[in-house]
LOLUM-928597 format. One record per atom (N, C-alpha, C): residue number from 1; atom name; x, y, z. Coordinates in Angstrom, 1 decimal. Example, Ala and Ser with C-alpha at 12.3 -4.5 7.8 and 13.67 -1.06 7.14 Angstrom:
REM residues 2
1  N  13.2  -5.7  7.8 .
1  CA  12.3  -4.5  7.8 .
1  C  13.2  -3.3  7.8 .
2  N  12.8  -2.2  7.1 .
2  CA  13.7  -1.1  7.1 .
2  C  12.9  0.0  7.9 .
//
This chain:
REM residues 234
1  N  84.9  -111.6  42.3 .
1  CA  84.6  -110.4  41.2 .
1  C  85.2  -109.2  42.0 .
2  N  86.5  -108.2  41.3 .
2  CA  87.0  -107.2  41.8 .
2  C  85.9  -106.2  41.9 .
3  N  85.8  -105.2  42.6 .
3  CA  84.8  -103.9  42.4 .
3  C  85.3  -103.0  40.6 .
4  N  84.1  -102.4  40.9 .
4  CA  84.2  -101.6  39.4 .
4  C  85.3  -100.4  39.6 .
5  N  86.3  -99.9  38.8 .
5  CA  86.8  -98.9  38.8 .
5  C  86.1  -97.8  38.6 .
6  N  86.2  -96.7  39.5 .
6  CA  85.9  -95.6  39.6 .
6  C  85.8  -94.6  38.3 .
7  N  85.1  -94.0  38.2 .
7  CA  84.5  -93.7  37.0 .
7  C  85.2  -92.6  36.7 .
8  N  85.9  -91.4  35.3 .
8  CA  86.7  -90.3  35.3 .
8  C  85.7  -89.3  35.6 .
9  N  86.3  -88.0  35.9 .
9  CA  85.6  -86.7  35.7 .
9  C  84.8  -86.6  34.6 .
10  N  85.0  -87.0  33.1 .
10  CA  84.8  -87.0  32.0 .
10  C  83.3  -87.9  31.7 .
11  N  83.7  -88.8  32.7 .
11  CA  82.1  -90.4  33.0 .
11  C  81.5  -89.7  33.6 .
12  N  81.6  -88.8  34.8 .
12  CA  80.7  -88.6  35.4 .
12  C  80.0  -87.0  35.3 .
13  N  80.3  -86.7  34.5 .
13  CA  79.8  -84.7  33.9 .
13  C  79.3  -85.4  32.3 .
14  N  79.5  -86.8  31.7 .
14  CA  78.7  -86.9  30.6 .
14  C  77.7  -87.0  30.5 .
15  N  76.8  -86.7  29.3 .
15  CA  75.1  -86.7  29.6 .
15  C  74.9  -88.4  29.0 .
16  N  75.9  -89.5  28.7 .
16  CA  76.0  -90.9  28.1 .
16  C  76.6  -91.5  29.2 .
17  N  76.8  -91.5  30.5 .
17  CA  78.4  -92.0  30.6 .
17  C  78.3  -94.0  30.5 .
18  N  77.2  -94.1  30.3 .
18  CA  77.5  -95.9  30.0 .
18  C  77.8  -95.9  28.6 .
19  N  77.9  -95.3  27.6 .
19  CA  78.9  -95.5  26.5 .
19  C  80.1  -95.7  26.9 .
20  N  80.9  -95.3  28.0 .
20  CA  82.4  -95.1  28.2 .
20  C  82.2  -96.3  27.8 .
21  N  83.3  -97.0  27.2 .
21  CA  84.0  -98.1  27.0 .
21  C  83.1  -99.0  26.4 .
22  N  82.6  -98.6  25.0 .
22  CA  81.5  -98.9  24.2 .
22  C  81.7  -98.0  23.0 .
23  N  82.6  -97.3  23.0 .
23  CA  82.9  -96.6  21.4 .
23  C  83.1  -95.1  21.4 .
24  N  82.6  -94.7  23.0 .
24  CA  82.2  -93.0  23.3 .
24  C  84.1  -92.5  22.7 .
25  N  83.8  -91.1  21.9 .
25  CA  85.4  -91.0  21.3 .
25  C  85.6  -89.9  22.7 .
26  N  84.6  -89.3  23.7 .
26  CA  85.3  -88.6  24.3 .
26  C  85.9  -89.2  25.6 .
27  N  85.8  -90.9  25.7 .
27  CA  86.6  -91.6  26.6 .
27  C  88.1  -91.2  25.7 .
28  N  88.3  -91.1  24.6 .
28  CA  89.7  -90.5  24.0 .
28  C  90.2  -89.6  24.6 .
29  N  89.5  -88.6  23.8 .
29  CA  90.0  -87.2  24.0 .
29  C  89.9  -86.6  25.0 .
30  N  89.5  -87.1  26.4 .
30  CA  89.8  -86.8  27.3 .
30  C  91.3  -86.5  27.9 .
31  N  91.5  -87.8  28.1 .
31  CA  92.7  -88.6  28.8 .
31  C  93.8  -87.5  27.6 .
32  N  93.8  -88.0  26.7 .
32  CA  95.0  -87.2  25.7 .
32  C  95.0  -85.8  25.6 .
33  N  94.1  -85.0  26.0 .
33  CA  93.9  -83.6  26.3 .
33  C  94.6  -83.5  27.7 .
34  N  94.6  -84.2  28.1 .
34  CA  95.2  -83.9  29.9 .
34  C  96.5  -84.7  29.9 .
35  N  97.1  -85.5  29.0 .
35  CA  98.3  -85.9  29.0 .
35  C  99.2  -84.8  28.3 .
36  N  98.6  -84.0  27.6 .
36  CA  99.0  -82.4  26.6 .
36  C  99.3  -81.7  27.3 .
37  N  98.1  -81.5  28.1 .
37  CA  98.3  -80.3  28.9 .
37  C  99.1  -80.4  29.8 .
38  N  99.9  -81.5  30.8 .
38  CA  100.4  -81.7  31.6 .
38  C  101.8  -81.4  31.4 .
39  N  102.0  -81.8  30.1 .
39  CA  103.8  -81.1  30.2 .
39  C  103.9  -79.7  30.4 .
40  N  103.2  -78.9  29.8 .
40  CA  103.1  -77.2  30.1 .
40  C  103.1  -77.3  31.3 .
41  N  102.4  -78.0  31.9 .
41  CA  101.5  -77.0  33.4 .
41  C  103.0  -77.8  34.5 .
42  N  103.6  -78.8  34.0 .
42  CA  104.5  -79.3  34.6 .
42  C  106.3  -78.5  34.9 .
43  N  106.1  -77.5  33.8 .
43  CA  107.2  -76.6  33.7 .
43  C  107.3  -75.8  34.6 .
44  N  106.3  -75.2  35.2 .
44  CA  106.2  -74.4  36.0 .
44  C  106.5  -74.3  37.4 .
45  N  106.6  -75.5  38.0 .
45  CA  107.4  -75.8  39.1 .
45  C  109.1  -76.0  38.8 .
46  N  109.0  -76.7  37.3 .
46  CA  110.3  -76.7  37.0 .
46  C  111.3  -76.4  37.0 .
47  N  110.9  -74.7  36.5 .
47  CA  111.5  -73.4  36.0 .
47  C  111.3  -72.8  37.3 .
48  N  110.1  -72.7  38.4 .
48  CA  110.1  -71.6  39.4 .
48  C  111.0  -72.1  40.6 .
49  N  110.9  -72.9  40.9 .
49  CA  111.0  -73.6  42.0 .
49  C  112.0  -74.9  41.8 .
50  N  112.8  -75.3  40.9 .
50  CA  113.6  -76.1  40.8 .
50  C  113.0  -77.9  41.2 .
51  N  111.6  -77.8  41.4 .
51  CA  110.8  -78.7  41.5 .
51  C  110.1  -79.8  40.3 .
52  N  110.9  -81.1  40.1 .
52  CA  110.4  -81.9  38.7 .
52  C  108.9  -81.8  38.8 .
53  N  107.9  -81.6  38.0 .
53  CA  106.8  -82.0  38.1 .
53  C  106.6  -83.4  37.3 .
54  N  107.5  -84.1  37.5 .
54  CA  107.5  -85.6  36.4 .
54  C  108.9  -86.0  36.1 .
55  N  108.7  -87.3  35.5 .
55  CA  110.1  -87.9  35.3 .
55  C  110.9  -87.2  34.0 .
56  N  109.8  -86.7  33.0 .
56  CA  110.4  -86.2  32.1 .
56  C  111.0  -84.9  32.4 .
57  N  110.0  -84.4  33.4 .
57  CA  110.8  -83.2  33.7 .
57  C  111.8  -82.6  35.0 .
58  N  112.1  -84.5  35.5 .
58  CA  113.1  -84.4  36.1 .
58  C  114.5  -84.4  35.3 .
59  N  114.0  -85.1  33.9 .
59  CA  115.5  -85.3  32.9 .
59  C  115.7  -83.8  32.1 .
60  N  114.4  -83.1  31.9 .
60  CA  114.8  -81.4  31.5 .
60  C  115.6  -80.6  32.4 .
61  N  115.2  -81.2  33.8 .
61  CA  115.8  -80.3  35.0 .
61  C  117.5  -80.6  34.5 .
62  N  117.9  -82.1  34.5 .
62  CA  119.1  -82.4  34.4 .
62  C  119.7  -81.5  33.5 .
63  N  119.4  -81.5  31.8 .
63  CA  119.9  -80.8  30.9 .
63  C  119.9  -79.6  31.4 .
64  N  118.6  -78.6  31.7 .
64  CA  119.3  -77.2  32.6 .
64  C  120.7  -77.0  33.4 .
65  N  120.7  -77.9  34.3 .
65  CA  122.3  -78.0  35.1 .
65  C  123.3  -78.4  34.5 .
66  N  123.0  -79.4  33.3 .
66  CA  124.3  -79.4  32.5 .
66  C  124.7  -78.1  31.3 .
67  N  123.7  -77.4  31.1 .
67  CA  124.1  -76.0  30.5 .
67  C  124.2  -74.7  31.5 .
68  N  124.3  -75.1  32.8 .
68  CA  124.9  -74.0  33.5 .
68  C  123.8  -73.1  34.0 .
69  N  122.4  -73.6  33.5 .
69  CA  121.0  -72.5  34.4 .
69  C  120.8  -73.8  35.8 .
70  N  120.2  -73.0  36.1 .
70  CA  120.0  -73.3  37.7 .
70  C  118.7  -72.9  38.0 .
71  N  117.9  -73.7  37.5 .
71  CA  116.4  -73.6  38.0 .
71  C  115.8  -72.6  39.6 .
72  N  114.9  -72.0  39.3 .
72  CA  114.8  -71.3  40.4 .
72  C  114.3  -69.8  40.3 .
73  N  113.5  -69.2  41.4 .
73  CA  113.4  -67.9  41.2 .
73  C  113.7  -66.6  40.0 .
74  N  115.2  -67.3  40.4 .
74  CA  116.5  -66.4  39.5 .
74  C  116.6  -66.7  38.1 .
75  N  115.7  -67.7  37.3 .
75  CA  116.0  -68.3  36.4 .
75  C  115.6  -67.1  35.1 .
76  N  114.4  -66.8  35.3 .
76  CA  113.6  -65.7  34.8 .
76  C  114.6  -64.6  34.3 .
77  N  115.2  -64.3  35.4 .
77  CA  115.9  -63.1  35.3 .
77  C  117.3  -63.5  34.8 .
78  N  117.8  -64.1  34.7 .
78  CA  119.3  -64.5  34.9 .
78  C  119.3  -65.0  33.1 .
79  N  118.2  -66.0  33.0 .
79  CA  118.6  -66.6  31.6 .
79  C  116.7  -66.5  31.0 .
80  N  116.5  -65.1  30.7 .
80  CA  115.1  -64.8  30.3 .
80  C  115.4  -65.0  28.9 .
81  N  116.3  -65.0  27.8 .
81  CA  115.6  -65.6  26.5 .
81  C  116.2  -67.0  26.6 .
82  N  116.4  -67.4  27.2 .
82  CA  116.6  -69.4  26.8 .
82  C  115.0  -69.7  27.0 .
83  N  114.3  -69.1  28.0 .
83  CA  113.2  -69.2  28.6 .
83  C  112.0  -68.9  27.8 .
84  N  112.2  -67.8  27.2 .
84  CA  110.8  -66.8  26.6 .
84  C  111.3  -67.7  25.3 .
85  N  112.6  -68.3  24.9 .
85  CA  112.6  -69.0  23.4 .
85  C  112.1  -70.4  23.9 .
86  N  112.0  -71.2  25.1 .
86  CA  111.4  -72.2  25.3 .
86  C  109.7  -71.8  25.5 .
87  N  109.4  -71.1  25.9 .
87  CA  108.0  -70.8  25.7 .
87  C  107.7  -70.9  24.5 .
88  N  108.1  -70.1  23.3 .
88  CA  107.9  -70.1  22.3 .
88  C  107.8  -71.5  21.6 .
89  N  108.8  -71.7  21.4 .
89  CA  109.1  -73.5  20.9 .
89  C  108.5  -74.7  20.8 .
90  N  107.7  -74.2  22.7 .
90  CA  107.0  -75.1  23.5 .
90  C  105.3  -74.8  22.2 .
91  N  104.8  -73.7  22.2 .
91  CA  103.9  -73.4  21.4 .
91  C  104.3  -73.8  20.0 .
92  N  105.2  -73.5  19.5 .
92  CA  105.0  -73.8  18.2 .
92  C  105.1  -75.3  18.1 .
93  N  105.6  -76.1  19.0 .
93  CA  105.8  -77.7  18.9 .
93  C  104.4  -78.1  19.1 .
94  N  103.6  -77.5  19.5 .
94  CA  102.0  -78.0  20.2 .
94  C  101.4  -77.9  18.7 .
95  N  101.5  -76.5  18.1 .
95  CA  100.8  -76.2  16.4 .
95  C  101.0  -77.3  15.4 .
96  N  102.7  -77.5  15.3 .
96  CA  103.2  -78.4  14.4 .
96  C  103.2  -79.6  14.9 .
97  N  102.6  -80.3  16.2 .
97  CA  102.5  -81.5  16.4 .
97  C  100.6  -82.2  16.1 .
98  N  100.0  -80.8  16.5 .
98  CA  99.0  -81.1  16.0 .
98  C  98.6  -81.2  14.7 .
99  N  99.0  -80.5  13.1 .
99  CA  99.2  -80.8  12.0 .
99  C  100.1  -81.9  11.5 .
100  N  100.8  -82.2  11.9 .
100  CA  101.5  -83.5  11.9 .
100  C  100.7  -84.4  12.2 .
101  N  99.9  -84.6  13.4 .
101  CA  98.8  -85.5  13.8 .
101  C  97.8  -86.0  12.7 .
102  N  97.3  -84.4  12.7 .
102  CA  96.2  -84.9  11.5 .
102  C  96.5  -85.2  10.1 .
103  N  98.0  -84.9  10.0 .
103  CA  98.2  -85.2  8.9 .
103  C  98.5  -87.0  8.1 .
104  N  99.4  -87.4  9.7 .
104  CA  100.5  -88.6  9.7 .
104  C  99.4  -89.3  10.3 .
105  N  98.1  -89.4  10.7 .
105  CA  97.7  -90.6  11.8 .
105  C  97.4  -91.8  11.2 .
106  N  97.3  -91.8  9.8 .
106  CA  97.3  -93.5  9.3 .
106  C  98.6  -94.2  9.2 .
107  N  99.2  -93.8  8.9 .
107  CA  100.7  -94.3  8.9 .
107  C  101.4  -94.2  10.2 .
108  N  101.5  -93.1  11.0 .
108  CA  102.2  -93.4  12.6 .
108  C  101.1  -94.5  13.2 .
109  N  99.9  -94.9  13.2 .
109  CA  99.0  -95.8  13.5 .
109  C  99.8  -97.3  13.8 .
110  N  99.8  -97.4  12.3 .
110  CA  100.6  -98.4  12.4 .
110  C  102.3  -99.0  12.8 .
111  N  102.6  -98.3  13.8 .
111  CA  104.0  -98.3  14.4 .
111  C  103.2  -99.0  15.8 .
112  N  102.2  -98.7  15.6 .
112  CA  101.6  -99.9  17.1 .
112  C  102.0  -101.1  16.7 .
113  N  101.5  -101.5  15.4 .
113  CA  101.7  -103.1  15.0 .
113  C  103.0  -103.4  15.0 .
114  N  103.9  -102.6  15.1 .
114  CA  105.4  -103.0  15.0 .
114  C  105.6  -104.3  16.2 .
115  N  106.4  -105.4  16.2 .
115  CA  106.8  -106.0  17.6 .
115  C  108.0  -105.5  18.5 .
116  N  107.6  -105.9  19.7 .
116  CA  108.5  -105.4  20.6 .
116  C  109.7  -105.7  20.2 .
117  N  110.2  -106.8  19.5 .
117  CA  111.4  -107.1  19.2 .
117  C  112.1  -106.5  17.6 .
118  N  111.4  -105.3  17.3 .
118  CA  112.0  -104.4  16.2 .
118  C  112.1  -103.3  17.2 .
119  N  111.1  -102.9  17.9 .
119  CA  111.3  -101.8  18.4 .
119  C  112.6  -101.1  20.2 .
120  N  112.7  -102.6  20.5 .
120  CA  113.7  -102.4  21.8 .
120  C  114.9  -101.9  21.2 .
121  N  115.4  -103.2  19.9 .
121  CA  116.6  -102.7  19.5 .
121  C  117.3  -101.2  19.3 .
122  N  115.9  -100.6  18.5 .
122  CA  116.3  -99.5  17.7 .
122  C  116.3  -98.1  19.4 .
123  N  115.3  -98.7  20.0 .
123  CA  115.5  -97.7  21.2 .
123  C  116.5  -97.4  22.1 .
124  N  117.2  -99.0  22.5 .
124  CA  118.3  -98.7  22.7 .
124  C  119.6  -98.7  22.3 .
125  N  119.8  -98.3  21.0 .
125  CA  120.7  -97.9  19.9 .
125  C  120.9  -96.9  20.1 .
126  N  119.7  -96.3  20.0 .
126  CA  119.7  -94.4  20.2 .
126  C  119.9  -94.0  21.3 .
127  N  119.3  -94.7  22.5 .
127  CA  119.9  -94.3  23.5 .
127  C  121.2  -94.5  24.2 .
128  N  122.0  -95.5  23.7 .
128  CA  123.4  -96.2  24.1 .
128  C  124.0  -95.0  23.2 .
129  N  123.7  -94.4  21.9 .
129  CA  124.3  -93.6  20.9 .
129  C  124.4  -92.3  21.5 .
130  N  123.5  -91.7  22.0 .
130  CA  123.2  -90.5  22.5 .
130  C  124.2  -90.2  23.9 .
131  N  124.3  -91.7  24.7 .
131  CA  124.9  -91.1  25.7 .
131  C  126.1  -91.0  25.6 .
132  N  126.8  -91.8  24.4 .
132  CA  128.0  -91.7  24.0 .
132  C  128.4  -90.6  23.5 .
133  N  127.4  -90.0  22.6 .
133  CA  127.8  -88.8  21.8 .
133  C  127.9  -87.6  22.7 .
134  N  127.2  -87.5  24.1 .
134  CA  127.7  -86.1  25.0 .
134  C  129.0  -86.0  25.1 .
135  N  129.7  -86.9  25.5 .
135  CA  131.5  -86.6  25.4 .
135  C  132.3  -87.5  24.8 .
136  N  131.6  -88.4  24.0 .
136  CA  132.8  -89.6  23.4 .
136  C  133.4  -90.8  24.4 .
137  N  132.5  -90.8  25.3 .
137  CA  132.9  -91.3  26.3 .
137  C  132.3  -92.9  26.5 .
138  N  132.9  -94.0  26.8 .
138  CA  132.6  -95.1  26.9 .
138  C  132.0  -95.5  28.1 .
139  N  132.6  -95.0  29.2 .
139  CA  131.9  -94.8  30.7 .
139  C  130.3  -94.7  30.6 .
140  N  130.1  -93.4  29.7 .
140  CA  128.8  -93.0  29.7 .
140  C  128.0  -94.4  29.1 .
141  N  128.2  -94.9  28.5 .
141  CA  127.4  -96.5  27.6 .
141  C  127.3  -97.3  28.9 .
142  N  128.4  -97.5  29.2 .
142  CA  128.3  -98.8  30.9 .
142  C  127.4  -98.0  31.5 .
143  N  127.6  -96.5  31.9 .
143  CA  126.7  -96.2  33.2 .
143  C  125.0  -96.1  32.7 .
144  N  124.8  -95.8  31.2 .
144  CA  123.1  -95.9  30.7 .
144  C  122.9  -97.3  30.6 .
145  N  123.7  -98.3  30.4 .
145  CA  123.2  -99.8  30.5 .
145  C  123.0  -99.8  32.3 .
146  N  124.0  -99.9  32.7 .
146  CA  123.7  -100.4  34.3 .
146  C  122.6  -99.6  34.9 .
147  N  122.2  -98.2  34.5 .
147  CA  121.3  -97.7  35.0 .
147  C  120.0  -98.1  34.4 .
148  N  120.0  -98.9  33.3 .
148  CA  119.4  -99.4  32.4 .
148  C  118.7  -100.5  33.0 .
149  N  119.7  -101.2  33.4 .
149  CA  118.9  -102.5  34.0 .
149  C  119.2  -102.4  35.4 .
150  N  119.2  -101.3  36.2 .
150  CA  118.6  -101.1  37.5 .
150  C  116.8  -100.5  37.4 .
151  N  116.5  -99.7  36.2 .
151  CA  115.4  -99.1  35.8 .
151  C  114.5  -100.2  35.4 .
152  N  115.2  -101.3  34.6 .
152  CA  114.3  -102.8  34.6 .
152  C  113.8  -103.5  35.6 .
153  N  114.6  -103.5  36.4 .
153  CA  114.6  -104.4  37.9 .
153  C  113.4  -103.6  38.8 .
154  N  113.8  -102.2  38.6 .
154  CA  112.5  -101.7  39.4 .
154  C  111.2  -101.8  39.3 .
155  N  111.1  -101.8  37.5 .
155  CA  109.5  -102.2  37.2 .
155  C  108.9  -103.6  37.2 .
156  N  109.7  -104.1  36.8 .
156  CA  110.1  -105.9  37.6 .
156  C  109.4  -106.0  38.6 .
157  N  109.9  -105.2  40.0 .
157  CA  109.7  -105.4  41.1 .
157  C  108.6  -104.5  41.4 .
158  N  108.4  -103.6  41.0 .
158  CA  106.9  -102.8  41.6 .
158  C  108.0  -101.1  42.2 .
159  N  108.7  -101.2  41.7 .
159  CA  109.1  -99.8  42.8 .
159  C  109.3  -98.4  41.8 .
160  N  109.3  -97.6  42.4 .
160  CA  109.2  -96.4  41.6 .
160  C  110.5  -95.8  41.2 .
161  N  109.9  -95.2  39.9 .
161  CA  111.5  -94.2  39.6 .
161  C  111.6  -93.3  39.4 .
162  N  110.8  -92.4  39.8 .
162  CA  110.9  -91.1  39.9 .
162  C  111.6  -90.8  41.0 .
163  N  111.1  -91.4  42.1 .
163  CA  111.7  -90.4  43.3 .
163  C  113.4  -90.9  43.3 .
164  N  114.3  -91.9  42.1 .
164  CA  115.2  -92.0  42.1 .
164  C  115.9  -91.3  41.1 .
165  N  115.2  -90.5  40.3 .
165  CA  115.5  -89.4  39.0 .
165  C  115.4  -88.0  39.7 .
166  N  114.5  -88.1  40.5 .
166  CA  114.5  -86.3  41.4 .
166  C  115.6  -86.6  42.0 .
167  N  115.9  -87.6  42.7 .
167  CA  117.4  -87.4  44.1 .
167  C  118.5  -87.4  43.3 .
168  N  118.6  -88.3  42.1 .
168  CA  119.9  -87.6  41.3 .
168  C  120.0  -86.1  40.8 .
169  N  118.9  -85.9  40.5 .
169  CA  119.1  -84.4  39.6 .
169  C  119.2  -83.6  41.1 .
170  N  118.8  -83.4  41.7 .
170  CA  118.4  -82.6  42.8 .
170  C  119.2  -82.8  44.0 .
171  N  119.7  -84.1  44.5 .
171  CA  121.0  -84.2  45.3 .
171  C  121.9  -83.4  45.8 .
172  N  122.6  -82.9  44.9 .
172  CA  123.9  -82.2  44.8 .
172  C  123.1  -80.4  45.5 .
173  N  122.3  -80.1  44.5 .
173  CA  121.2  -79.1  45.0 .
173  C  120.8  -78.7  46.8 .
174  N  120.5  -80.3  46.9 .
174  CA  119.9  -80.2  48.3 .
174  C  121.1  -80.4  49.3 .
175  N  121.8  -80.8  49.1 .
175  CA  123.0  -81.0  50.1 .
175  C  123.7  -79.5  50.2 .
176  N  123.5  -78.9  49.8 .
176  CA  124.1  -77.7  49.2 .
176  C  123.4  -76.6  50.4 .
177  N  121.8  -76.8  49.9 .
177  CA  121.2  -75.3  50.6 .
177  C  121.5  -76.1  51.9 .
178  N  121.2  -77.7  52.3 .
178  CA  121.1  -77.9  53.9 .
178  C  122.3  -77.4  54.4 .
179  N  123.4  -77.8  54.0 .
179  CA  124.9  -77.4  54.6 .
179  C  124.5  -75.6  54.9 .
180  N  124.5  -74.7  54.1 .
180  CA  124.1  -73.6  53.8 .
180  C  123.0  -73.0  55.3 .
181  N  121.7  -74.0  55.3 .
181  CA  120.7  -73.7  56.5 .
181  C  121.4  -73.9  57.7 .
182  N  122.2  -75.4  57.8 .
182  CA  122.9  -75.4  59.1 .
182  C  123.6  -74.6  59.7 .
183  N  124.7  -73.9  58.4 .
183  CA  125.4  -72.7  58.7 .
183  C  124.9  -71.6  59.4 .
184  N  123.8  -71.2  59.0 .
184  CA  123.0  -70.0  59.1 .
184  C  122.2  -70.8  61.0 .
185  N  122.1  -71.3  60.9 .
185  CA  121.4  -72.3  62.2 .
185  C  122.7  -72.1  63.3 .
186  N  124.1  -71.4  63.2 .
186  CA  124.8  -72.1  63.7 .
186  C  124.8  -73.8  64.1 .
187  N  125.2  -74.5  63.1 .
187  CA  125.2  -76.1  63.4 .
187  C  124.0  -76.4  63.7 .
188  N  122.6  -76.0  64.1 .
188  CA  121.8  -76.8  64.7 .
188  C  120.5  -76.8  63.3 .
189  N  119.7  -77.4  63.3 .
189  CA  118.6  -77.9  63.2 .
189  C  117.7  -77.1  63.2 .
190  N  117.4  -76.5  64.6 .
190  CA  116.3  -75.6  65.3 .
190  C  115.6  -74.6  64.5 .
191  N  116.6  -74.1  63.2 .
191  CA  116.1  -73.5  62.6 .
191  C  114.8  -73.3  61.7 .
192  N  114.8  -74.6  61.2 .
192  CA  113.8  -75.0  60.4 .
192  C  112.6  -75.1  61.0 .
193  N  112.2  -75.2  62.9 .
193  CA  110.9  -75.0  63.5 .
193  C  110.9  -73.5  63.8 .
194  N  111.7  -72.6  63.8 .
194  CA  111.5  -71.0  64.1 .
194  C  110.9  -70.2  63.7 .
195  N  110.5  -70.2  62.3 .
195  CA  109.9  -69.9  61.6 .
195  C  108.7  -70.0  60.7 .
196  N  107.6  -69.3  60.8 .
196  CA  106.5  -69.8  60.6 .
196  C  106.6  -70.5  59.3 .
197  N  107.1  -69.4  57.9 .
197  CA  107.0  -70.4  56.8 .
197  C  107.5  -71.6  56.9 .
198  N  108.8  -72.1  57.5 .
198  CA  109.0  -73.3  57.7 .
198  C  108.8  -74.1  58.3 .
199  N  107.5  -73.7  59.3 .
199  CA  106.7  -74.8  60.0 .
199  C  105.0  -75.3  59.0 .
200  N  105.0  -74.3  58.5 .
200  CA  103.9  -74.6  57.4 .
200  C  104.4  -75.8  56.6 .
201  N  105.4  -75.0  56.0 .
201  CA  105.9  -76.2  54.8 .
201  C  106.4  -77.4  55.3 .
202  N  106.8  -77.6  56.8 .
202  CA  107.1  -79.0  57.5 .
202  C  105.8  -79.8  57.7 .
203  N  104.2  -79.0  57.9 .
203  CA  103.5  -79.4  58.0 .
203  C  102.8  -80.0  56.9 .
204  N  103.3  -78.9  55.7 .
204  CA  102.3  -79.5  54.3 .
204  C  103.3  -80.7  54.0 .
205  N  104.3  -80.7  54.2 .
205  CA  105.0  -81.9  53.9 .
205  C  104.8  -83.2  54.2 .
206  N  104.5  -83.5  56.1 .
206  CA  103.8  -84.5  56.6 .
206  C  102.5  -84.7  56.3 .
207  N  101.7  -83.9  56.1 .
207  CA  100.5  -84.7  55.8 .
207  C  100.8  -85.2  54.0 .
208  N  101.5  -84.6  52.9 .
208  CA  101.5  -85.0  51.7 .
208  C  102.5  -86.2  52.1 .
209  N  103.6  -86.4  52.9 .
209  CA  103.6  -88.3  53.2 .
209  C  102.8  -89.1  54.0 .
210  N  101.8  -88.6  54.8 .
210  CA  100.8  -89.3  55.3 .
210  C  99.6  -89.7  54.4 .
211  N  99.1  -88.6  53.5 .
211  CA  98.0  -88.8  52.9 .
211  C  97.8  -90.2  52.1 .
212  N  98.9  -90.8  51.3 .
212  CA  98.5  -92.1  51.0 .
212  C  98.3  -92.9  51.5 .
213  N  99.5  -93.4  52.3 .
213  CA  99.8  -94.9  53.4 .
213  C  98.1  -94.5  54.4 .
214  N  97.8  -93.4  54.5 .
214  CA  96.3  -93.2  55.7 .
214  C  95.2  -93.7  54.8 .
215  N  95.0  -93.3  54.0 .
215  CA  93.5  -93.3  52.5 .
215  C  94.0  -94.7  52.4 .
216  N  95.4  -95.2  52.0 .
216  CA  95.0  -96.9  51.6 .
216  C  94.4  -97.4  53.0 .
217  N  94.4  -97.4  54.4 .
217  CA  94.5  -97.7  55.4 .
217  C  93.3  -97.8  55.5 .
218  N  92.7  -96.4  55.6 .
218  CA  90.8  -96.3  55.7 .
218  C  90.2  -97.1  54.6 .
219  N  90.6  -97.4  53.2 .
219  CA  90.1  -97.8  52.2 .
219  C  90.1  -99.6  52.6 .
220  N  91.0  -99.9  53.5 .
220  CA  91.2  -101.4  54.1 .
220  C  90.4  -101.5  55.0 .
221  N  90.3  -100.7  55.6 .
221  CA  89.6  -100.8  57.0 .
221  C  87.6  -100.8  56.5 .
222  N  87.6  -99.7  55.8 .
222  CA  86.1  -100.0  54.6 .
222  C  85.8  -101.1  54.3 .
223  N  86.8  -101.8  53.4 .
223  CA  86.8  -102.5  52.7 .
223  C  86.4  -104.4  53.6 .
224  N  87.0  -104.2  54.8 .
224  CA  87.2  -105.2  55.7 .
224  C  85.8  -105.4  56.7 .
225  N  85.1  -104.3  56.7 .
225  CA  83.9  -104.0  57.7 .
225  C  82.5  -104.0  56.9 .
226  N  82.8  -103.5  55.6 .
226  CA  81.4  -104.1  54.7 .
226  C  81.8  -104.7  53.2 .
227  N  83.0  -105.1  53.2 .
227  CA  83.3  -105.7  51.8 .
227  C  82.2  -107.2  51.4 .
228  N  82.1  -107.2  50.7 .
228  CA  81.6  -108.6  50.1 .
228  C  81.9  -109.8  50.7 .
229  N  81.0  -110.5  51.5 .
229  CA  81.6  -112.3  52.1 .
229  C  82.2  -112.7  50.9 .
230  N  83.2  -113.4  51.5 .
230  CA  83.6  -114.2  50.7 .
230  C  82.9  -116.1  50.0 .
231  N  83.2  -115.9  48.7 .
231  CA  82.4  -117.4  48.3 .
231  C  83.0  -118.4  49.1 .
232  N  82.5  -119.3  49.2 .
232  CA  82.5  -121.1  50.1 .
232  C  82.8  -121.8  49.0 .
233  N  84.1  -122.2  48.6 .
233  CA  84.3  -123.6  47.5 .
233  C  83.3  -124.4  48.3 .
234  N  82.5  -124.8  47.4 .
234  CA  81.6  -126.0  47.2 .
234  C  82.6  -127.7  47.2 .
//
């Protein structure tokens, strides 16, 4: 039998943690509130630094680039009307979505009862029509279909999709800034280790890359040393 999952922060702070999983409404409210809050907070690194905070923000970043807006520190000064319009529209959408959710919760809940054989064709049709409507080109439809197959293969074999989306959106900007940095360093990458800010960022990047595999390795070592003994088949 596998180990029990780690309790959430809401369950740890609750006065009745044993009721979670048995109808406690706090177990539904907490993750839903977190899901709604993450979209607004992920806009901060997306707009201020050009670093998407998730898959949705990576797509939104690509939309900004297609409309001629370059995310980064200067976007607030160069595109102030669009950014303030985004803030107010996001605020209004939260209010309207809450009102619509309260009024239409019963009919909308029936969507979950629809079979996948009905939902999948509708979603595919909307996606293909939307890709064709960009510039009325059949190449966009073919590209959408190919990436749909690639995405399904990544899900099927457990590969993460977010790095691919981020690399496609930020690839051109990264190449351009890399060439500029190399030119500033007289065709040498030594520039990245000569300044304290660069060193701090490189150290943080290395720690972020090594954190997950190191934690997984420590967890495996801990389970291997103090784990439960395996049952011997009779």
